[in-house]
Each structure stands twice: as C-alpha cells, then as structure tokens.
N, CA, C and O atoms as a Tinker XYZ file with bonds, in Angstrom:
   196  protein
     1  N    182.947000  275.102000  108.671000    73     2
     2  CA   182.231000  276.360000  108.866000    64     1     3
     3  C    181.141000  276.502000  107.813000    63     2     4     5
     4  O    181.383000  276.301000  106.623000    81     3
     5  N    179.965000  276.843000  108.252000    73     3     6
     6  CA   178.853000  276.994000  107.320000    64     5     7
     7  C    179.035000  278.257000  106.481000    63     6     8     9
     8  O    179.465000  279.300000  106.975000    81     7
     9  N    178.701000  278.134000  105.217000    73     7    10
    10  CA   178.769000  279.291000  104.330000    64     9    11
    11  C    177.497000  280.101000  104.512000    63    10    12    13
    12  O    176.389000  279.591000  104.346000    81    11
    13  N    177.671000  281.357000  104.852000    73    11    14
    14  CA   176.515000  282.225000  105.060000    64    13    15
    15  C    176.621000  283.446000  104.167000    63    14    16    17
    16  O    177.686000  283.735000  103.622000    81    15
    17  N    175.525000  284.158000  104.018000    73    15    18
    18  CA   175.526000  285.386000  103.224000    64    17    19
    19  C    176.571000  286.350000  103.793000    63    18    20    21
    20  O    177.276000  287.026000  103.044000    81    19
    21  N    176.659000  286.404000  105.123000    73    19    22
    22  CA   177.587000  287.345000  105.750000    64    21    23
    23  C    179.034000  287.004000  105.413000    63    22    24    25
    24  O    179.818000  287.891000  105.077000    81    23
    25  N    179.395000  285.720000  105.500000    73    23    26
    26  CA   180.770000  285.309000  105.203000    64    25    27
    27  C    181.179000  285.759000  103.807000    63    26    28    29
    28  O    182.265000  286.306000  103.616000    81    27
    29  N    180.302000  285.526000  102.833000    73    27    30
    30  CA   180.609000  285.849000  101.446000    64    29    31
    31  C    180.687000  287.360000  101.243000    63    30    32    33
    32  O    181.635000  287.865000  100.642000    81    31
    33  N    179.689000  288.074000  101.747000    73    31    34
    34  CA   179.662000  289.526000  101.597000    64    33    35
    35  C    180.874000  290.155000  102.275000    63    34    36    37
    36  O    181.447000  291.117000  101.765000    81    35
    37  N    181.259000  289.611000  103.419000    73    35    38
    38  CA   182.392000  290.150000  104.162000    64    37    39
    39  C    183.682000  289.983000  103.374000    63    38    40    41
    40  O    184.527000  290.879000  103.378000    81    39
    41  N    183.847000  288.853000  102.700000    73    39    42
    42  CA   185.043000  288.634000  101.892000    64    41    43
    43  C    185.117000  289.659000  100.764000    63    42    44    45
    44  O    186.187000  290.191000  100.467000    81    43
    45  N    183.963000  289.935000  100.132000    73    43    46
    46  CA   183.939000  290.936000   99.066000    64    45    47
    47  C    184.245000  292.318000   99.635000    63    46    48    49
    48  O    185.006000  293.091000   99.053000    81    47
    49  N    183.639000  292.613000  100.780000    73    47    50
    50  CA   183.794000  293.936000  101.386000    64    49    51
    51  C    185.251000  294.213000  101.727000    63    50    52    53
    52  O    185.737000  295.330000  101.550000    81    51
    53  N    185.944000  293.189000  102.216000    73    51    54
    54  CA   187.345000  293.355000  102.599000    64    53    55
    55  C    188.288000  293.282000  101.402000    63    54    56    57
    56  O    189.481000  293.558000  101.530000    81    55
    57  N    187.752000  292.910000  100.237000    73    55    58
    58  CA   188.539000  292.808000   99.004000    64    57    59
    59  C    189.692000  291.819000   99.172000    63    58    60    61
    60  O    190.756000  291.982000   98.576000    81    59
    61  N    189.466000  290.794000   99.991000    73    59    62
    62  CA   190.487000  289.767000  100.199000    64    61    63
    63  C    190.163000  288.548000   99.362000    63    62    64    65
    64  O    189.085000  287.968000   99.487000    81    63
    65  N    191.093000  288.160000   98.513000    73    63    66
    66  CA   190.920000  286.964000   97.693000    64    65    67
    67  C    189.524000  286.895000   97.075000    63    66    68    69
    68  O    188.748000  285.999000   97.406000    81    67
    69  N    189.197000  287.826000   96.184000    73    67    70
    70  CA   187.858000  287.834000   95.579000    64    69    71
    71  C    187.551000  286.539000   94.829000    63    70    72    73
    72  O    186.395000  286.121000   94.761000    81    71
    73  N    188.587000  285.897000   94.263000    73    71    74
    74  CA   188.370000  284.637000   93.553000    64    73    75
    75  C    187.846000  283.573000   94.509000    63    74    76    77
    76  O    186.951000  282.802000   94.162000    81    75
    77  N    188.408000  283.537000   95.716000    73    75    78
    78  CA   187.951000  282.577000   96.730000    64    77    79
    79  C    186.509000  282.870000   97.126000    63    78    80    81
    80  O    185.714000  281.954000   97.337000    81    79
    81  N    186.181000  284.153000   97.224000    73    79    82
    82  CA   184.824000  284.536000   97.599000    64    81    83
    83  C    183.834000  284.084000   96.528000    63    82    84    85
    84  O    182.745000  283.599000   96.836000    81    83
    85  N    184.228000  284.250000   95.268000    73    83    86
    86  CA   183.346000  283.824000   94.181000    64    85    87
    87  C    183.191000  282.314000   94.164000    63    86    88    89
    88  O    182.089000  281.799000   93.974000    81    87
    89  N    184.293000  281.607000   94.362000    73    87    90
    90  CA   184.233000  280.140000   94.404000    64    89    91
    91  C    183.319000  279.693000   95.543000    63    90    92    93
    92  O    182.507000  278.782000   95.385000    81    91
    93  N    183.466000  280.349000   96.687000    73    91    94
    94  CA   182.652000  280.031000   97.856000    64    93    95
    95  C    181.176000  280.299000   97.556000    63    94    96    97
    96  O    180.297000  279.521000   97.927000    81    95
    97  N    180.928000  281.417000   96.875000    73    95    98
    98  CA   179.557000  281.785000   96.526000    64    97    99
    99  C    178.914000  280.724000   95.631000    63    98   100   101
   100  O    177.814000  280.250000   95.913000    81    99
   101  N    179.607000  280.356000   94.554000    73    99   102
   102  CA   179.028000  279.399000   93.613000    64   101   103
   103  C    178.948000  277.997000   94.200000    63   102   104   105
   104  O    178.010000  277.249000   93.923000    81   103
   105  N    179.929000  277.651000   95.004000    73   103   106
   106  CA   179.908000  276.342000   95.664000    64   105   107
   107  C    178.739000  276.262000   96.641000    63   106   108   109
   108  O    178.034000  275.255000   96.690000    81   107
   109  N    178.537000  277.319000   97.411000    73   107   110
   110  CA   177.442000  277.325000   98.374000    64   109   111
   111  C    176.104000  277.292000   97.643000    63   110   112   113
   112  O    175.164000  276.633000   98.087000    81   111
   113  N    176.021000  278.011000   96.514000    73   111   114
   114  CA   174.786000  278.009000   95.728000    64   113   115
   115  C    174.493000  276.598000   95.225000    63   114   116   117
   116  O    173.347000  276.151000   95.260000    81   115
   117  N    175.528000  275.897000   94.758000    73   115   118
   118  CA   175.370000  274.545000   94.236000    64   117   119
   119  C    174.921000  273.592000   95.347000    63   118   120   121
   120  O    174.004000  272.792000   95.158000    81   119
   121  N    175.570000  273.686000   96.494000    73   119   122
   122  CA   175.227000  272.821000   97.626000    64   121   123
   123  C    173.781000  273.059000   98.062000    63   122   124   125
   124  O    173.022000  272.116000   98.287000    81   123
   125  N    173.415000  274.343000   98.177000    73   123   126
   126  CA   172.064000  274.664000   98.629000    64   125   127
   127  C    171.012000  274.198000   97.636000    63   126   128   129
   128  O    169.929000  273.768000   98.032000    81   127
   129  N    171.327000  274.281000   96.338000    73   127   130
   130  CA   170.381000  273.800000   95.327000    64   129   131
   131  C    170.237000  272.291000   95.452000    63   130   132   133
   132  O    169.138000  271.750000   95.329000    81   131
   133  N    171.359000  271.612000   95.699000    73   131   134
   134  CA   171.325000  270.162000   95.865000    64   133   135
   135  C    170.473000  269.771000   97.059000    63   134   136   137
   136  O    169.823000  268.726000   97.048000    81   135
   137  N    170.474000  270.594000   98.072000    73   135   138
   138  CA   169.682000  270.311000   99.278000    64   137   139
   139  C    168.219000  270.686000   99.070000    63   138   140   141
   140  O    167.363000  270.403000   99.908000    81   139
   141  N    167.949000  271.331000   97.929000    73   139   142
   142  CA   166.573000  271.743000   97.665000    64   141   143
   143  C    166.157000  272.928000   98.513000    63   142   144   145
   144  O    164.969000  273.179000   98.718000    81   143
   145  N    167.151000  273.652000   99.002000    73   143   146
   146  CA   166.877000  274.807000   99.853000    64   145   147
   147  C    166.374000  275.982000   99.026000    63   146   148   149
   148  O    166.832000  276.199000   97.904000    81   147
   149  N    165.447000  276.728000   99.571000    73   147   150
   150  CA   164.949000  277.933000   98.900000    64   149   151
   151  C    165.735000  279.136000   99.422000    63   150   152   153
   152  O    165.184000  280.069000  100.007000    81   151
   153  N    167.059000  279.074000   99.183000    73   151   154
   154  CA   167.956000  280.113000   99.680000    64   153   155
   155  C    167.770000  281.387000   98.871000    63   154   156   157
   156  O    167.768000  281.345000   97.641000    81   155
   157  N    167.614000  282.509000   99.543000    73   155   158
   158  CA   167.361000  283.776000   98.861000    64   157   159
   159  C    168.678000  284.472000   98.510000    63   158   160   161
   160  O    169.211000  285.259000   99.293000    81   159
   161  N    169.187000  284.162000   97.315000    73   159   162
   162  CA   170.466000  284.734000   96.878000    64   161   163
   163  C    170.372000  286.240000   96.627000    63   162   164   165
   164  O    171.386000  286.936000   96.588000    81   163
   165  N    169.146000  286.733000   96.458000    73   163   166
   166  CA   168.967000  288.171000   96.235000    64   165   167
   167  C    169.524000  288.970000   97.401000    63   166   168   169
   168  O    170.021000  290.081000   97.215000    81   167
   169  N    169.442000  288.408000   98.607000    73   167   170
   170  CA   169.954000  289.109000   99.798000    64   169   171
   171  C    171.429000  289.425000   99.643000    63   170   172   173
   172  O    171.883000  290.491000  100.059000    81   171
   173  N    172.186000  288.503000   99.044000    73   171   174
   174  CA   173.617000  288.730000   98.861000    64   173   175
   175  C    173.841000  289.914000   97.931000    63   174   176   177
   176  O    174.718000  290.740000   98.185000    81   175
   177  N    173.061000  290.011000   96.858000    73   175   178
   178  CA   173.216000  291.119000   95.926000    64   177   179
   179  C    172.938000  292.453000   96.613000    63   178   180   181
   180  O    173.624000  293.442000   96.359000    81   179
   181  N    171.922000  292.476000   97.488000    73   179   182
   182  CA   171.627000  293.712000   98.207000    64   181   183
   183  C    172.772000  294.092000   99.132000    63   182   184   185
   184  O    173.120000  295.268000   99.245000    81   183
   185  N    173.358000  293.099000   99.794000    73   183   186
   186  CA   174.467000  293.364000  100.707000    64   185   187
   187  C    175.675000  293.905000   99.933000    63   186   188   189
   188  O    176.358000  294.818000  100.396000    81   187
   189  N    175.928000  293.340000   98.763000    73   187   190
   190  CA   177.099000  293.735000   97.976000    64   189   191
   191  C    176.895000  295.052000   97.237000    63   190   192   193
   192  O    177.874000  295.703000   96.872000    81   191
   193  N    175.659000  295.457000   97.009000    73   191   194
   194  CA   175.362000  296.661000   96.231000    64   193   195
   195  C    175.876000  297.926000   96.909000    63   194   196
   196  O    175.705000  299.024000   96.379000    81   195
C-alpha cells in the first residue's frame, strides 16, 4: 500500500498507534527523498493542525 498524506493524517486523527504513524511518516519521507521526489510535507502539517 502506498503511503499517502491521507493515510498518515488519518492514523493521527484516529489516535491509533501514534508511534506507527510517526514511523510511517519518517519512513515515507526517507523513501520519497531517495526517489528525489518534491513531496510537499507541509500539506501533512496543515492536515494535522
């Protein structure tokens, strides 16, 4: 399953396994950086705010 902003934000919103959500967030960030993707992580902060 692809890691998306929605998947991560939804995990935080539901307050289910926040540690897993954080791991998923940082792992996805690392993968996307490795791919050279210009992923806009700011969107996640807006969703979580």
